[in-house]
C-alpha positions in Angstrom: -12.9 -14.1 21.8 -15.8 -16.2 22.7 -18.9 -17.1 21.0 -20.6 -13.8 19.8 -22.7 -13.8 16.7 -22.9 -10.1 16.4 -19.1 -9.5 16.8 -17.8 -8.9 13.2 -14.3 -10.5 14.3 -16.2 -13.7 15.4 -18.2 -14.0 12.0 -15.1 -13.6 10.1 -13.3 -16.4 11.9 -15.8 -18.4 14.3 -13.4 -21.4 14.7 -11.5 -20.6 17.6 -14.7 -19.7 19.4 -15.9 -23.3 18.4 -12.6 -24.8 19.9 -13.3 -23.3 23.3 -17.1 -24.5 23.0 -16.0 -28.2 22.5 -13.9 -28.2 25.2 -16.5 -26.7 27.7 -18.8 -29.6 27.1 -21.4 -31.2 24.9 -24.1 -29.0 25.6 -23.5 -25.6 26.9 -26.4 -23.1 28.2 -26.4 -19.6 26.2 -28.3 -17.2 28.2 -28.2 -14.4 25.5 -30.9 -16.3 23.3 -31.9 -18.9 25.9 -30.5 -21.8 23.7 -28.4 -24.8 24.1 -25.2 -24.7 21.9 -24.4 -28.2 20.5 -20.7 -28.2 19.2 -19.8 -31.6 18.6 -20.0 -33.7 15.5 -21.3 -36.8 16.8 -23.9 -34.6 18.9 -25.1 -32.8 16.0 -25.3 -35.6 13.5 -27.3 -37.8 16.3 -29.8 -34.9 17.0 -30.5 -34.1 13.3 -32.0 -37.6 13.2 -33.4 -37.8 16.7 -37.5 -37.5 16.3 -37.6 -36.1 19.9 -36.7 -32.8 18.4 -38.5 -30.9 15.8 -38.0 -27.7 13.7 -41.6 -26.7 14.9 -43.8 -27.9 17.7 -47.0 -27.0 16.5 -48.0 -30.2 15.2 -48.0 -31.6 19.0 -48.4 -28.7 21.2 -50.0 -24.8 21.2 -47.7 -22.2 21.7 -48.9 -21.9 25.5 -48.6 -25.7 25.9 -45.2 -25.4 24.9 -44.4 -22.5 27.0 -43.5 -20.2 24.3 -45.1 -16.8 23.0 -47.1 -16.9 19.7 -45.2 -14.5 17.2 -47.0 -11.2 16.7 -49.9 -11.3 14.2 -48.5 -8.8 12.0 -45.8 -11.4 11.2 -48.3 -14.0 10.3 -47.5 -13.9 6.5 -43.8 -14.8 6.9 -44.8 -17.7 9.5 -47.5 -19.2 7.2 -45.1 -19.1 4.4 -42.2 -20.6 6.3 -44.2 -23.0 8.3 -45.7 -24.7 5.4 -42.2 -25.5 3.8 -40.3 -28.6 3.8 -37.9 -27.3 6.2 -40.2 -26.5 8.9 -42.8 -29.4 8.6 -42.8 -32.3 10.7 -44.1 -35.9 10.2 -46.6 -36.8 9.1 -47.0 -33.7 7.0 -43.4 -33.5 6.0 -43.4 -37.0 4.7 -46.4 -36.5 2.5 -45.3 -33.2 1.1 -41.6 -34.7 0.7 -42.8 -37.6 -1.5 -44.9 -35.4 -3.7 -42.2 -33.0 -4.2 -39.7 -35.7 -4.9 -41.8 -37.0 -7.5 -41.2 -33.8 -9.4 -37.6 -33.2 -8.5 -36.2 -36.2 -9.5 -32.4 -37.2 -10.4 -33.7 -37.0 -13.9 -34.9 -33.7 -13.4 -31.4 -32.5 -12.1 -29.8 -34.3 -15.0 -31.8 -32.5 -17.4 -30.6 -29.4 -16.0 -26.7 -30.1 -16.3 -26.3 -28.9 -19.9 -27.8 -25.6 -19.0 -26.1 -25.2 -15.7 -22.8 -25.9 -17.4 -23.4 -23.6 -20.4 -24.7 -20.8 -18.1 -21.5 -21.2 -16.0 -19.3 -20.8 -18.9 -20.9 -17.8 -20.0 -20.8 -16.0 -16.8 -17.0 -16.9 -16.3 -16.5 -15.6 -19.8 -18.1 -12.4 -18.9 -15.9 -12.0 -15.9 -13.0 -12.9 -18.0 -14.0 -10.1 -20.8 -14.2 -7.8 -18.0 -10.8 -8.4 -16.6 -12.1 -9.5 -13.5 -14.4 -8.1 -11.0 -16.9 -9.1 -8.2 -17.1 -12.8 -8.3 -20.1 -12.8 -6.1 -22.3 -10.7 -8.4 -20.8 -11.8 -11.7 -20.7 -15.7 -11.4 -21.5 -17.0 -8.1 -25.1 -15.4 -7.7 -26.5 -15.2 -11.4 -25.9 -19.0 -11.8 -27.8 -20.6 -9.2 -30.7 -18.1 -9.0 -30.9 -18.8 -13.1 -30.9 -22.6 -12.4 -33.7 -22.5 -9.7 -35.9 -20.1 -11.8 -35.4 -22.4 -14.6 -36.2 -25.5 -12.5 -39.5 -23.8 -11.1 -40.4 -22.5 -14.5 -40.1 -18.4 -13.8 -39.8 -16.4 -16.8 -36.7 -15.0 -17.5 -37.9 -11.4 -17.2 -39.2 -12.0 -13.8 -35.8 -13.4 -12.4 -34.5 -10.2 -11.1 -37.3 -10.2 -8.3 -36.2 -13.5 -6.6 -33.3 -12.7 -5.1 -34.3 -9.4 -3.4 -37.3 -11.4 -2.0 -35.2 -14.4 -0.9 -32.7 -12.0 1.0 -35.3 -10.1 3.0 -37.0 -13.5 3.9 -33.8 -15.2 5.0 -32.9 -12.2 7.4 -35.6 -13.8 9.9 -33.3 -16.9 10.1 -30.7 -14.8 11.9 -30.7 -14.5 15.7 -33.0 -12.1 17.3 -34.0 -10.1 13.9 -35.1 -6.6 14.7 -38.5 -5.3 13.7 -37.1 -3.5 10.7 -36.0 -7.1 9.5 -39.2 -8.5 10.0 -41.2 -6.0 8.2 -38.9 -6.6 5.2 -39.6 -10.4 5.6 -43.2 -9.9 5.6 -43.3 -7.7 2.8 -41.3 -10.0 0.8 -43.2 -13.0 1.9 -46.7 -11.2 0.7 -45.3 -10.3 -2.6 -43.6 -13.5 -3.5 -46.7 -15.5 -2.2 -48.8 -13.7 -4.7 -46.5 -13.7 -7.6 -46.5 -17.7 -7.2 -50.1 -18.1 -6.9 -50.4 -16.3 -10.3 -47.5 -18.6 -11.8 -49.3 -21.5 -10.5 -52.7 -20.6 -11.9 -51.1 -19.9 -15.3 -49.4 -23.4 -15.3 -52.6 -25.0 -14.3 -53.7 -23.6 -17.9 -50.5 -24.2 -19.5 -48.3 -26.9 -18.0 -44.6 -27.3 -19.0 -41.9 -29.5 -17.8 -41.0 -27.2 -14.9 -41.3 -28.3 -11.3 -44.4 -26.0 -10.6 -46.1 -28.1 -13.3 -45.0 -31.5 -11.7 -46.3 -30.1 -8.4 -49.5 -29.3 -9.7 -49.8 -32.5 -11.4 -48.6 -34.4 -8.0 -51.8 -32.3 -6.4 -54.3 -33.2 -9.1 -53.4 -37.0 -9.0 -53.6 -37.3 -5.2 -55.1 -34.3 -4.0 -52.9 -34.0 -1.1 -50.7 -31.0 -1.9 -52.4 -27.6 -1.0 -51.6 -24.5 -2.7 -49.8 -23.1 0.2 -47.6 -25.8 0.4 -46.9 -25.6 -3.1 -46.0 -21.9 -2.7 -44.1 -22.5 0.5 -41.8 -25.2 -1.3 -41.1 -23.1 -4.2 -39.8 -20.4 -2.0 -37.8 -22.8 0.2 -36.3 -24.2 -3.0 -35.2 -21.0 -4.2 -34.2 -19.6 -0.7 -32.0 -22.8 0.2 -30.9 -23.9 -3.4 -29.0 -20.4 -4.1 -28.0 -19.0 -0.7 -26.1 -21.9 0.2 -24.5 -22.2 -3.4 -23.8 -18.6 -3.5 -21.6 -18.3 -0.2 -20.1 -21.9 -0.9 -18.9 -20.4 -4.0 -17.5 -17.3 -2.6 -16.2 -18.7 0.8 -14.8 -21.6 -1.2 -12.8 -19.3 -3.3 -11.7 -17.0 -0.3 -10.3 -20.3 1.3 -8.6 -21.6 -1.8 -6.7 -18.0 -2.1 -5.6 -18.3 1.7 -4.3 -22.1 0.9 -2.6 -21.4 -2.6 -0.8 -24.7 -2.6 -4.3 -26.4 -2.6 -5.6 -24.2 -5.6 -2.4 -25.0 -7.4 -3.1 -28.4 -7.3 -6.6 -28.4 -7.9 -7.9 -29.7 -11.3 -11.4 -30.0 -12.8 -11.4 -33.8 -12.5 -10.8 -33.6 -8.7 -13.7 -31.0 -7.9 -16.3 -33.8 -6.7 -14.2 -34.1 -3.8 -12.9 -30.7 -3.5 -16.6 -29.2 -3.4 -17.4 -31.4 -0.5 -14.2 -30.2 1.5 -15.2 -26.6 0.7 -18.5 -26.9 2.1 -16.9 -28.8 5.4 -14.1 -26.0 5.8 -16.4 -22.9 5.8 -20.0 -23.9 5.7 -22.4 -21.2 4.8 -25.0 -22.5 7.2 -23.4 -22.1 10.7 -26.4 -22.9 13.0 -29.5 -25.1 12.7 -32.1 -24.8 15.4 -34.4 -27.2 16.5 -37.3 -27.4 19.5 -37.0 -30.3 22.1 -40.3 -32.4 21.7 -39.6 -34.6 24.8 -36.7 -34.5 27.5 -33.3 -35.6 25.8 -29.8 -36.3 27.3 -26.6 -34.9 25.6 -23.8 -36.1 27.5 -24.5 -35.5 31.3 -27.0 -32.7 30.5 -30.7 -33.3 30.4 -32.4 -31.0 28.2 -36.2 -30.7 28.9 -39.2 -30.4 26.6 -39.7 -27.0 25.5 -36.0 -25.9 25.3 -34.3 -24.8 22.0 -31.0 -26.5 20.8 -28.5 -24.7 18.4 -26.8 -27.3 16.2 -23.5 -25.9 15.3 -22.7 -27.0 11.9 -19.5 -25.1 11.6 -18.0 -26.3 14.8 -19.2 -29.8 14.1 -17.1 -29.9 10.7 -14.1 -28.8 12.4 -14.5 -31.4 15.2 -11.0 -33.2 15.4 -12.8 -36.3 17.0 -14.4 -36.9 13.5 -11.9 -35.1 11.0 -8.2 -35.6 11.1 -6.4 -32.3 10.9 -9.8 -30.3 10.8 -8.5 -27.1 10.2 -6.3 -28.0 7.3 -8.2 -27.4 4.0 -7.4 -30.7 2.3 -9.1 -30.9 -1.1 -8.3 -34.6 -1.4 -10.2 -35.3 1.9 -12.2 -38.8 1.0 -13.4 -39.4 4.3 -15.7 -36.3 4.8 -19.1 -36.7 6.4 -19.6 -32.9 6.7 -23.2 -31.8 7.9 -23.6 -28.6 5.5 -26.3 -30.3 4.0 -28.1 -31.8 7.1 -29.2 -35.1 8.0 -32.3 -37.3 8.8 -35.6 -36.3 7.3 -34.4 -32.6 6.7 -31.6 -33.6 4.5 -31.5 -31.2 1.8 -33.2 -32.2 -1.1 -31.5 -30.1 -3.6 -27.9 -31.5 -2.5 -27.3 -33.3 -5.9 -28.6 -30.3 -7.8 -26.1 -27.8 -5.5 -23.2 -30.2 -6.3 -23.5 -30.0 -10.0 -23.6 -26.4 -9.8 -20.6 -25.9 -7.7 -18.8 -28.5 -10.1 -19.7 -26.3 -13.0 -19.0 -23.0 -11.5 -15.7 -23.8 -10.1 -14.9 -26.2 -13.2 -15.5 -23.2 -15.7 -13.0 -20.9 -13.5 -10.7 -23.8 -14.0 -10.9 -24.7 -17.3 -8.3 -24.8 -19.8 -7.6 -21.4 -21.5 -9.0 -19.3 -18.4 -5.9 -17.8 -16.8 -5.2 -18.4 -12.8 -7.6 -16.0 -10.5 -6.1 -13.8 -8.0 -7.6 -11.8 -5.4 -7.6 -8.0 -5.8 -8.2 -7.3 -1.9 -9.3 -9.2 1.1 -13.1 -9.3 1.5 -15.4 -8.4 4.1 -18.0 -10.6 5.6 -21.8 -9.9 5.8 -23.0 -9.4 9.1 -25.2 -12.5 9.3 -23.8 -15.4 11.2 -26.4 -18.3 10.7 -26.3 -17.7 6.7 -22.6 -16.7 6.6 -20.9 -15.2 3.5 -19.0 -12.3 2.0 -20.0 -9.0 1.0 -18.1 -9.4 -2.3 -15.1 -11.1 -3.4 -13.1 -8.8 -6.1 -10.9 -10.8 -8.5 -8.8 -10.6 -11.3 -6.8 -12.7 -13.9 
């Protein structure tokens, strides 16, 4: 089986295909989407930091100058929302926005959330225990990061049910070759989510609190250099990136543990900081990260010209034997673990410390004294998405 992101068997286990790609070379042309696949850890790590590539090209070129077609006008609400978020901005705009967001999203902010994260994780696990089991995804993995990000942003509890559906519809556009129905859902969610956040920002201007939106308003008012659209796009990005990865790391991680019972048996709460990073390496939720080539680059013997697109294969890089000993072995004590699941360079995940705290709290609550061991009820199925890869559900019992 080769590289085929639309094949269910590949999505369920892409790692044999990655081994084939690494054997083929350092940059492999993939005609299906017109991209260069980059499967090796050293190359992926280097290209994430290379300023000759970008998440966008519009800070330097028009669509015509870059040899690309502009997206359809009806998709504009999605692209305006996505294009003004940290993940798709390039310098100098990226540096300006990231510095202002970082002033509001500080280590102190994360630490302030920790007691609430641990309390909520315990309550969700308590509910799962009271029910005698259930779907780990919907009962524990999903509610925890959504509630934490909502708390961080200052979204009222009554409105939090709106967030995950909006996020899921927007994230559908990050898959390869999304169809028109996916685009329509993403545009609708972009319009609705943006309108909601505009109202929330207006309310916070009148009644500021200790939440991130109030902090962003303060940063804007202090320096006048953060537009309302950048605030909206940043909040949406924090929700999307801040829970999609955490949800999928939780359920993918438990599925990996069930398939490696000796590792699960040896796992203790005090070892979770190392274990969480190994679970992220072993089966990363973000399999591919795409970037545009702004100036010619060389990868091995291949010159990739300006105007091309590269697909950096995080899942393959995290299983590269040239960087990881026994990469296909889940080793929760692995100390030397420079996985790329949080990215690298200027787009390194701003929320990585919070994600680690959430994952440690979630796994810790399920491994706590007095909680019986989890067991798998039935083998799970994978969602059809490949770029953001996770399970449909994970049915468990105690």
